Phi, psi and omega in degrees: 000130180268157182289165176294157179305138179276183185297324182294322178295317181294328175298322180297327174306310180300320181292328186277314188241352175085000181201145175284159182213153170253164183231134170245119178255122180267119185218038182243013183291167183278343179058038186301321184281357176258018176068030179085355175291143177293102186302324180303333185258003175294138184258139170237122185053040176082001183238133181294156180301320179297314181292329178296321177289322179294326176291319181293334182254022189302332186268011178292151175290325174211150180227131172236132175257121180267110182154181179293147180296141178219163173285126182228172190279346181211171183286129178219164167266160181235145175215158177229131176298152181242116357284167177302157181059037179272003177098169185298326179292319174297324177296317178298315180300318179294320182287336182292348177284355183256134175086169181223002182296151183289339179243134180239122173270124179248122182223144169277163185280357186251045178245079189292343183253006179298142181234162176300322180295321179295320179297316178300322179295323178298312182295318180292333186278349184299314179050235180268003180277170173282338180188166179218128184230171179267143166262138179282182186298340177267003178087007179285133178287123183260093179297336181261029168211066190209161174248142184224147168295129183302319181299318181291319181292317178297319178296322179294319179295315182297321182297333181283338185081232180294117185280353184298129177055027176277153179287131173300319178299320178293320180302316187264002186301325184269359182272149175274098185244145177243155188226150177285170169290156179306137179209140179293344177302334183261007179290126181263171184248093178271335182221168179301326180297333180287357184268001174284127181301140179298150178294137177279141179291000000 
Protein backbone atom coordinates (compact mmCIF):
# COMPACT_ATOMS: atom_id res chain seq x y z
CA UNK A 1 0.00 0.00 0.00
CA UNK A 2 1.42 3.36 -0.98
CA UNK A 3 1.16 6.45 1.21
CA UNK A 4 -1.35 9.21 0.66
CA UNK A 5 -0.32 12.10 -1.58
CA UNK A 6 2.13 14.42 0.18
CA UNK A 7 1.95 18.19 0.36
CA UNK A 8 3.86 18.66 -2.87
CA UNK A 9 1.40 16.42 -4.71
CA UNK A 10 -1.53 18.32 -3.28
CA UNK A 11 0.13 21.53 -4.33
CA UNK A 12 0.25 20.16 -7.85
CA UNK A 13 -3.51 19.80 -7.74
CA UNK A 14 -3.83 23.52 -7.18
CA UNK A 15 -1.41 24.28 -10.00
CA UNK A 16 -3.24 21.92 -12.36
CA UNK A 17 -6.92 22.59 -11.69
CA UNK A 18 -6.96 25.63 -9.41
CA UNK A 19 -8.88 24.00 -6.54
CA UNK A 20 -8.49 21.07 -4.17
CA UNK A 21 -10.93 18.20 -4.40
CA UNK A 22 -12.07 15.11 -2.53
CA UNK A 23 -13.03 11.82 -4.14
CA UNK A 24 -15.87 9.40 -3.46
CA UNK A 25 -15.38 6.04 -5.16
CA UNK A 26 -18.46 3.82 -5.34
CA UNK A 27 -17.42 0.17 -5.05
CA UNK A 28 -20.31 -1.60 -3.37
CA UNK A 29 -22.30 -2.94 -6.34
CA UNK A 30 -23.40 -6.55 -6.74
CA UNK A 31 -21.49 -7.13 -10.03
CA UNK A 32 -24.34 -9.31 -11.28
CA UNK A 33 -23.26 -9.11 -14.93
CA UNK A 34 -19.80 -10.33 -13.95
CA UNK A 35 -21.22 -13.60 -12.67
CA UNK A 36 -20.92 -12.70 -9.01
CA UNK A 37 -17.21 -11.87 -9.27
CA UNK A 38 -16.19 -8.76 -7.31
CA UNK A 39 -15.94 -6.35 -10.24
CA UNK A 40 -13.76 -3.95 -8.27
CA UNK A 41 -11.05 -6.62 -8.16
CA UNK A 42 -11.21 -7.63 -11.83
CA UNK A 43 -7.81 -6.92 -13.40
CA UNK A 44 -7.02 -5.08 -16.62
CA UNK A 45 -3.36 -5.20 -17.62
CA UNK A 46 -2.59 -6.60 -14.18
CA UNK A 47 -4.27 -3.76 -12.24
CA UNK A 48 -7.68 -4.06 -10.56
CA UNK A 49 -10.47 -1.80 -11.71
CA UNK A 50 -10.57 -0.21 -8.27
CA UNK A 51 -6.83 0.51 -8.29
CA UNK A 52 -7.05 1.98 -11.80
CA UNK A 53 -9.60 4.50 -10.51
CA UNK A 54 -7.55 5.17 -7.38
CA UNK A 55 -4.47 5.88 -9.51
CA UNK A 56 -6.46 8.31 -11.67
CA UNK A 57 -7.66 10.17 -8.55
CA UNK A 58 -4.30 10.06 -6.76
CA UNK A 59 -4.06 13.83 -6.29
CA UNK A 60 -7.24 14.15 -4.26
CA UNK A 61 -7.03 15.77 -0.84
CA UNK A 62 -9.00 12.84 0.57
CA UNK A 63 -10.42 9.64 -0.87
CA UNK A 64 -13.19 7.47 0.49
CA UNK A 65 -14.17 4.15 -1.07
CA UNK A 66 -17.76 3.17 -0.36
CA UNK A 67 -17.94 -0.60 -0.18
CA UNK A 68 -16.34 -3.54 1.59
CA UNK A 69 -12.68 -3.09 2.53
CA UNK A 70 -10.16 -4.49 0.08
CA UNK A 71 -6.41 -4.35 -0.41
CA UNK A 72 -5.70 -1.30 -2.55
CA UNK A 73 -2.74 0.56 -4.03
CA UNK A 74 -2.85 3.64 -1.79
CA UNK A 75 -4.19 4.93 1.47
CA UNK A 76 -7.94 5.57 1.48
CA UNK A 77 -10.80 5.84 3.93
CA UNK A 78 -13.65 3.34 3.83
CA UNK A 79 -17.38 3.76 4.26
CA UNK A 80 -20.44 1.54 3.84
CA UNK A 81 -23.90 2.77 2.93
CA UNK A 82 -26.54 2.08 5.57
CA UNK A 83 -27.94 -0.45 5.04
CA UNK A 84 -25.37 -2.07 2.73
CA UNK A 85 -26.35 -2.56 -0.92
CA UNK A 86 -28.58 0.50 -0.79
CA UNK A 87 -27.59 1.66 -4.27
CA UNK A 88 -25.31 4.41 -5.64
CA UNK A 89 -27.25 7.32 -4.13
CA UNK A 90 -26.90 5.76 -0.68
CA UNK A 91 -23.21 5.30 -1.46
CA UNK A 92 -22.82 8.96 -2.35
CA UNK A 93 -24.60 9.95 0.86
CA UNK A 94 -22.23 7.77 2.88
CA UNK A 95 -19.15 9.11 1.10
CA UNK A 96 -20.04 12.78 1.54
CA UNK A 97 -19.18 12.54 5.21
CA UNK A 98 -15.51 12.32 4.21
CA UNK A 99 -13.35 15.34 3.45
CA UNK A 100 -13.92 19.07 3.40
CA UNK A 101 -12.95 20.25 -0.10
CA UNK A 102 -15.45 22.43 -1.93
CA UNK A 103 -15.41 20.09 -4.95
CA UNK A 104 -16.18 16.37 -4.75
CA UNK A 105 -15.35 14.01 -7.59
CA UNK A 106 -17.76 11.06 -7.66
CA UNK A 107 -16.64 8.02 -9.64
CA UNK A 108 -17.70 4.41 -9.86
CA UNK A 109 -15.02 1.76 -9.55
CA UNK A 110 -15.72 0.40 -13.03
CA UNK A 111 -14.07 3.11 -15.13
CA UNK A 112 -11.00 1.27 -16.49
CA UNK A 113 -9.92 4.05 -18.84
CA UNK A 114 -10.20 6.99 -16.44
CA UNK A 115 -7.01 9.07 -16.29
CA UNK A 116 -5.50 11.64 -13.96
CA UNK A 117 -5.84 14.23 -16.73
CA UNK A 118 -9.55 13.48 -17.08
CA UNK A 119 -10.07 13.92 -13.35
CA UNK A 120 -8.24 17.25 -13.47
CA UNK A 121 -10.50 18.33 -16.34
CA UNK A 122 -13.57 17.48 -14.26
CA UNK A 123 -12.49 19.65 -11.36
CA UNK A 124 -11.44 22.52 -13.62
CA UNK A 125 -14.69 22.27 -15.59
CA UNK A 126 -17.08 22.88 -12.69
CA UNK A 127 -16.71 26.66 -12.99
CA UNK A 128 -19.98 28.36 -12.08
CA UNK A 129 -22.00 25.17 -12.52
CA UNK A 130 -23.11 22.72 -9.83
CA UNK A 131 -21.06 20.06 -11.54
CA UNK A 132 -19.18 18.93 -14.62
CA UNK A 133 -19.16 15.39 -15.91
CA UNK A 134 -17.88 13.16 -18.67
CA UNK A 135 -19.93 11.81 -21.54
CA UNK A 136 -18.92 8.32 -22.62
CA UNK A 137 -18.05 7.40 -26.20
CA UNK A 138 -21.74 6.88 -26.96
CA UNK A 139 -22.64 10.34 -25.67
CA UNK A 140 -24.24 9.11 -22.44
CA UNK A 141 -23.92 11.45 -19.46
CA UNK A 142 -21.97 9.70 -16.72
CA UNK A 143 -23.19 11.08 -13.39
CA UNK A 144 -20.75 8.71 -11.69
CA UNK A 145 -17.79 10.19 -13.53
CA UNK A 146 -18.21 13.81 -12.54
CA UNK A 147 -17.15 16.61 -10.19
CA UNK A 148 -19.70 18.46 -8.06
CA UNK A 149 -19.82 21.42 -5.73
CA UNK A 150 -20.07 19.85 -2.29
CA UNK A 151 -22.81 22.26 -1.21
CA UNK A 152 -24.97 21.47 -4.26
CA UNK A 153 -24.49 17.71 -3.99
CA UNK A 154 -25.17 17.67 -0.26
CA UNK A 155 -28.35 19.70 -0.74
CA UNK A 156 -29.54 17.33 -3.47
CA UNK A 157 -28.97 14.29 -1.23
CA UNK A 158 -30.74 15.96 1.69
CA UNK A 159 -33.72 16.87 -0.50
CA UNK A 160 -34.26 13.19 -1.37
CA UNK A 161 -34.66 12.12 2.24
CA UNK A 162 -33.89 8.41 2.62
CA UNK A 163 -31.22 7.73 -0.05
CA UNK A 164 -31.73 3.96 -0.18
CA UNK A 165 -32.56 2.64 -3.66
CA UNK A 166 -33.13 6.16 -4.97
CA UNK A 167 -32.64 6.93 -8.65
CA UNK A 168 -29.35 8.57 -9.61
CA UNK A 169 -31.23 10.47 -12.30
CA UNK A 170 -33.60 11.86 -9.68
CA UNK A 171 -30.70 12.90 -7.42
CA UNK A 172 -29.10 15.03 -10.11
CA UNK A 173 -32.26 16.23 -11.87
CA UNK A 174 -32.29 19.67 -10.22
CA UNK A 175 -28.57 20.45 -10.57
CA UNK A 176 -26.99 22.74 -13.14
CA UNK A 177 -24.57 20.35 -14.81
CA UNK A 178 -22.22 20.77 -17.76
CA UNK A 179 -20.79 17.90 -19.80
CA UNK A 180 -17.71 17.04 -21.82
CA UNK A 181 -17.65 15.96 -25.42
CA UNK A 182 -18.02 12.17 -25.81
CA UNK A 183 -14.86 10.33 -24.76
CA UNK A 184 -13.89 6.69 -24.28
CA UNK A 185 -12.24 7.76 -21.02
CA UNK A 186 -15.71 7.64 -19.45
CA UNK A 187 -16.69 4.22 -20.81
CA UNK A 188 -17.61 1.98 -17.88
CA UNK A 189 -17.30 -1.80 -17.61
CA UNK A 190 -20.73 -3.39 -17.27
CA UNK A 191 -19.68 -6.70 -18.85
CA UNK A 192 -16.49 -8.64 -19.53
CA UNK A 193 -16.58 -7.40 -23.14
CA UNK A 194 -16.21 -3.82 -21.90
CA UNK A 195 -12.70 -4.56 -20.64
CA UNK A 196 -11.23 -4.42 -24.15
CA UNK A 197 -9.20 -1.20 -24.46
CA UNK A 198 -10.85 1.39 -26.71
CA UNK A 199 -9.38 1.85 -30.17
CA UNK A 200 -6.91 4.70 -30.44
CA UNK A 201 -7.68 7.39 -33.06
